[in-house]
Backbone as JSON, one array per atom type, in Angstrom:
{
  "sequence": "XXXXXXXXXXXXXXXXXXXXXXXXXXXXXXXXXXXXXXXXXXXXXXXXXXXXXXXXXXXXXXXXXXXXXXXXXXXXXXXXXXXXXXXXXXXXXXXXXXXXXXXXXXXXXXXXXXXXXX",
  "N": [[-6.49, -15.98, -8.7], [-8.4, -16.26, -11.3], [-10.61, -16.28, -10.19], [-11.2, -13.56, -9.36], [-11.08, -12.17, -11.48], [-13.64, -13.97, -12.32], [-15.48, -12.76, -10.55], [-15.18, -10.06, -10.85], [-16.45, -10.14, -14.19], [-19.03, -10.93, -13.3], [-19.85, -8.94, -12.12], [-20.39, -7.1, -13.94], [-22.17, -7.99, -15.64], [-24.18, -8.63, -14.63], [-25.27, -5.95, -13.75], [-25.3, -4.63, -15.97], [-27.54, -6.23, -17.37], [-29.47, -5.62, -15.74], [-29.68, -2.9, -16.88], [-30.27, -2.76, -19.23], [-33.04, -4.3, -19.24], [-34.43, -2.39, -17.84], [-34.37, -0.54, -20.18], [-35.76, -1.45, -21.59], [-39.48, -1.99, -23.56], [-42.28, -2.14, -21.94], [-44.66, -4.51, -22.15], [-46.74, -4.05, -21.16], [-47.04, -1.3, -22.54], [-48.09, -0.33, -24.93], [-50.3, 0.49, -24.27], [-50.86, 2.92, -22.97], [-49.98, 4.76, -25.12], [-52.66, 5.61, -26.21], [-53.41, 7.26, -24.12], [-51.9, 9.73, -24.89], [-48.76, 8.97, -23.98], [-47.41, 8.19, -26.2], [-44.96, 9.03, -27.64], [-42.42, 7.72, -26.67], [-41.68, 5.34, -28.71], [-40.54, 6.45, -30.59], [-37.59, 7.45, -29.8], [-35.44, 4.88, -30.71], [-36.81, 4.05, -32.88], [-39.54, 1.56, -33.99], [-39.25, -1.36, -33.79], [-36.89, -1.55, -34.31], [-35.39, -1.76, -31.8], [-36.08, -3.19, -29.59], [-35.95, -5.83, -30.39], [-32.58, -5.41, -30.98], [-32.3, -4.58, -27.98], [-33.06, -6.86, -26.82], [-32.2, -9.23, -27.25], [-29.04, -8.25, -27.0], [-30.08, -8.49, -23.97], [-30.78, -11.19, -23.74], [-27.98, -12.47, -24.7], [-25.9, -11.07, -22.61], [-27.37, -12.26, -20.58], [-26.9, -15.14, -20.82], [-24.17, -15.02, -20.72], [-23.92, -14.57, -17.86], [-25.57, -16.46, -16.62], [-23.39, -18.81, -17.33], [-21.37, -17.46, -16.27], [-21.84, -17.95, -13.46], [-21.89, -20.58, -13.43], [-19.32, -21.54, -13.43], [-18.24, -19.8, -11.06], [-19.26, -20.59, -9.61], [-18.13, -23.87, -9.44], [-15.76, -23.23, -8.76], [-16.16, -21.98, -6.63], [-16.56, -25.11, -4.78], [-14.69, -26.28, -5.62], [-12.58, -29.07, -4.37], [-10.13, -27.88, -1.38], [-7.39, -27.47, -0.26], [-7.18, -27.77, 3.88], [-5.94, -25.09, 5.67], [-3.35, -25.42, 8.04], [-2.62, -25.71, 11.6], [-0.63, -24.63, 14.33], [-1.12, -26.46, 16.34], [-1.64, -28.91, 14.77], [0.63, -29.62, 13.47], [2.42, -29.78, 15.73], [0.96, -32.41, 15.62], [1.57, -34.3, 14.07], [3.97, -34.57, 14.05], [6.08, -34.01, 12.75], [8.21, -30.46, 12.18], [7.62, -27.57, 12.12], [7.08, -25.18, 9.81], [10.29, -22.69, 8.78], [10.32, -23.12, 12.13], [13.28, -23.54, 13.43], [16.82, -25.45, 15.41], [15.11, -27.0, 18.93], [15.16, -25.42, 21.39], [18.11, -26.1, 24.04], [17.08, -28.25, 26.83], [15.78, -26.17, 30.52], [19.01, -25.11, 32.23], [19.9, -26.9, 35.21], [19.3, -26.0, 38.43], [21.87, -25.65, 40.99], [22.23, -28.36, 43.48], [21.79, -27.33, 46.53], [20.64, -25.3, 46.34], [18.42, -22.25, 47.16], [14.69, -22.84, 45.98], [14.02, -20.12, 43.23], [10.82, -17.13, 44.86], [7.76, -17.26, 43.87], [6.8, -14.92, 41.58]],
  "CA": [[-6.44, -13.98, -9.28], [-9.69, -16.18, -11.91], [-11.69, -15.97, -9.14], [-11.32, -12.07, -8.92], [-11.74, -11.5, -13.0], [-15.12, -13.88, -12.76], [-16.66, -11.84, -9.73], [-15.71, -8.28, -11.69], [-17.12, -10.2, -14.86], [-20.3, -11.36, -13.04], [-20.49, -7.88, -11.32], [-20.0, -6.0, -14.31], [-23.1, -8.79, -16.21], [-25.74, -8.35, -13.21], [-25.11, -4.44, -13.66], [-25.8, -4.43, -17.84], [-28.75, -6.55, -17.73], [-30.66, -4.51, -14.87], [-30.15, -1.72, -17.02], [-31.18, -3.77, -20.47], [-33.97, -4.63, -18.68], [-35.2, -0.79, -17.33], [-34.46, 0.49, -21.25], [-36.76, -1.88, -22.64], [-39.95, -0.95, -23.39], [-42.94, -3.54, -21.05], [-45.56, -5.3, -22.78], [-47.93, -2.83, -21.49], [-46.52, 0.4, -22.64], [-48.41, 0.76, -26.23], [-51.54, 0.52, -23.78], [-50.52, 3.77, -22.87], [-49.73, 5.42, -26.26], [-53.86, 6.01, -26.15], [-53.36, 8.97, -23.44], [-50.42, 10.23, -25.11], [-47.53, 8.21, -24.25], [-46.95, 7.55, -27.78], [-43.91, 8.91, -27.69], [-41.61, 6.8, -25.69], [-41.32, 4.24, -29.48], [-39.22, 7.21, -31.24], [-36.41, 7.67, -29.19], [-34.69, 4.03, -31.05], [-38.03, 2.96, -33.57], [-40.69, 1.26, -33.47], [-39.43, -2.69, -33.62], [-34.77, -1.56, -34.5], [-34.82, -1.19, -30.53], [-36.86, -3.8, -28.8], [-34.43, -6.73, -30.62], [-31.5, -5.55, -30.49], [-31.92, -4.8, -26.79], [-33.45, -8.17, -26.33], [-30.92, -10.16, -28.02], [-28.05, -8.29, -25.78], [-29.84, -8.99, -23.0], [-29.89, -12.53, -23.95], [-26.8, -12.59, -24.76], [-26.05, -11.43, -21.32], [-28.05, -13.88, -19.66], [-25.75, -16.22, -21.05], [-22.76, -14.99, -20.2], [-23.97, -14.3, -16.02], [-25.54, -18.23, -15.96], [-21.84, -19.57, -17.78], [-20.25, -17.12, -15.37], [-22.28, -18.23, -12.08], [-21.8, -22.24, -13.42], [-18.37, -20.96, -13.2], [-17.93, -19.12, -9.85], [-19.97, -22.15, -8.83], [-17.35, -24.75, -9.58], [-14.35, -23.06, -8.36], [-16.15, -22.48, -4.72], [-16.65, -25.94, -4.44], [-13.47, -27.35, -5.62], [-11.62, -29.19, -2.63], [-8.87, -26.93, -1.2], [-6.17, -27.76, 0.98], [-7.18, -27.2, 5.05], [-5.25, -24.75, 6.81], [-2.36, -26.04, 9.1], [-2.54, -24.53, 12.36], [0.72, -24.96, 15.03], [-1.16, -28.35, 17.06], [-1.54, -29.78, 13.47], [2.46, -29.52, 13.14], [2.88, -30.3, 16.81], [0.63, -33.83, 16.58], [2.36, -34.79, 12.97], [5.42, -35.17, 14.4], [7.33, -32.45, 12.1], [8.84, -29.89, 12.76], [6.71, -26.2, 11.46], [8.52, -24.55, 8.79], [10.88, -21.35, 9.95], [11.63, -23.64, 13.43], [14.71, -23.9, 14.03], [16.49, -26.41, 16.35], [14.25, -26.35, 19.64], [15.55, -24.89, 22.56], [17.93, -25.82, 25.71], [15.92, -27.41, 28.12], [16.59, -25.11, 31.34], [19.85, -26.08, 33.24], [19.49, -26.82, 37.25], [20.2, -25.03, 39.44], [22.66, -26.92, 42.29], [21.76, -29.41, 45.02], [21.28, -27.24, 47.71], [20.1, -23.75, 46.7], [16.43, -22.76, 47.47], [14.08, -22.8, 44.55], [13.11, -18.93, 43.13], [10.16, -17.63, 45.48], [7.09, -16.72, 42.57], [6.08, -13.44, 42.01]],
  "C": [[-8.25, -14.98, -10.47], [-10.35, -15.55, -10.86], [-11.69, -14.21, -8.98], [-11.73, -11.9, -10.34], [-13.36, -12.54, -12.82], [-15.84, -13.42, -12.37], [-16.59, -10.65, -10.54], [-16.61, -9.0, -13.57], [-18.74, -9.84, -14.45], [-21.01, -9.94, -12.39], [-21.0, -7.03, -13.0], [-22.14, -6.67, -15.48], [-24.46, -8.09, -15.37], [-25.88, -6.63, -13.73], [-26.45, -4.57, -15.16], [-27.22, -5.15, -18.25], [-29.65, -5.93, -16.58], [-30.74, -3.98, -15.58], [-30.66, -1.82, -18.72], [-32.22, -3.78, -20.18], [-34.74, -2.84, -18.62], [-35.2, -0.23, -19.09], [-35.88, 0.22, -22.01], [-38.62, -1.66, -22.54], [-41.76, -2.67, -23.32], [-44.14, -3.69, -22.16], [-46.98, -4.32, -22.73], [-47.93, -1.43, -21.88], [-47.63, 0.82, -24.21], [-50.07, 0.79, -25.75], [-51.64, 2.44, -23.52], [-50.52, 4.77, -23.68], [-51.21, 6.06, -26.51], [-53.88, 7.34, -25.67], [-52.59, 9.32, -23.84], [-49.1, 10.38, -24.74], [-46.99, 8.16, -25.43], [-45.81, 7.62, -27.66], [-41.95, 8.5, -27.59], [-40.76, 5.8, -26.98], [-40.51, 5.28, -29.97], [-38.28, 7.18, -31.12], [-35.49, 6.55, -30.52], [-35.62, 3.57, -32.28], [-38.52, 2.38, -33.25], [-40.9, -0.78, -33.09], [-38.05, -2.86, -33.66], [-34.86, -2.12, -32.91], [-34.94, -2.42, -29.61], [-35.83, -5.06, -29.4], [-33.22, -6.41, -30.36], [-31.44, -5.22, -29.19], [-32.17, -5.95, -25.86], [-32.49, -9.4, -26.66], [-29.63, -9.52, -27.31], [-28.3, -8.44, -24.79], [-29.93, -10.72, -22.34], [-29.15, -13.12, -24.19], [-25.79, -12.74, -23.68], [-26.2, -11.94, -19.87], [-27.27, -14.9, -19.84], [-24.97, -16.21, -20.59], [-22.59, -14.85, -18.58], [-24.4, -15.91, -16.01], [-24.27, -19.16, -15.99], [-20.95, -18.98, -16.67], [-20.87, -17.96, -13.88], [-22.15, -19.84, -11.81], [-19.89, -22.26, -12.83], [-17.62, -20.72, -11.32], [-18.54, -20.94, -8.97], [-19.12, -23.03, -7.96], [-16.43, -24.69, -9.03], [-14.8, -23.03, -6.45], [-16.31, -23.45, -4.36], [-15.78, -26.93, -4.27], [-12.95, -27.71, -3.68], [-10.17, -28.13, -2.26], [-8.59, -27.3, 0.15], [-6.48, -26.91, 2.35], [-5.91, -26.13, 5.9], [-4.69, -25.56, 7.97], [-3.03, -24.69, 10.27], [-1.34, -25.25, 13.4], [0.63, -26.0, 15.96], [-1.67, -28.68, 15.5], [-0.33, -30.5, 13.7], [2.99, -30.34, 14.2], [2.77, -32.51, 16.48], [1.08, -34.42, 15.37], [3.71, -35.37, 13.09], [6.72, -33.61, 13.56], [7.18, -31.37, 12.9], [7.69, -27.9, 12.03], [8.18, -25.82, 10.74], [8.78, -22.86, 9.08], [11.03, -22.1, 11.34], [12.8, -24.05, 13.77], [15.06, -24.81, 14.84], [15.49, -25.53, 17.92], [15.78, -26.08, 20.83], [16.16, -26.09, 23.53], [17.12, -26.26, 26.19], [17.05, -26.55, 29.46], [18.07, -25.88, 31.94], [19.39, -26.09, 34.89], [20.44, -26.63, 37.26], [20.87, -25.97, 40.47], [22.24, -27.59, 43.61], [21.44, -28.44, 45.94], [21.1, -26.02, 47.53], [18.86, -23.63, 46.16], [15.68, -22.22, 45.83], [14.04, -21.01, 44.84], [11.83, -18.51, 44.11], [9.05, -17.5, 44.1], [6.45, -15.19, 43.1], [4.71, -13.26, 41.78]]
}
């Protein structure tokens, strides 16, 4: 159950990090302003969006890393190996749900011929 919850948190944080990184302006965005594309900074303001988006990215990156460590820890914990029927037979314990052993087949009377193989 925990593994499923942590996997959803991992997926959400990964998608959110990608979207936040794509929303941020790159370092070379100021070079494009000289050619007429300077209006891209007016949506969020000149500095306000950069700090808010970068702070949100840093928080999500920390969540992503802690979640990755938790998933890695859960994945490396020793789990009990599944037991097969042969393992049960080798240990001498009856398998769960096994009732009384079947009685041996009744032997045929001493003068009757063996049935022909089909």
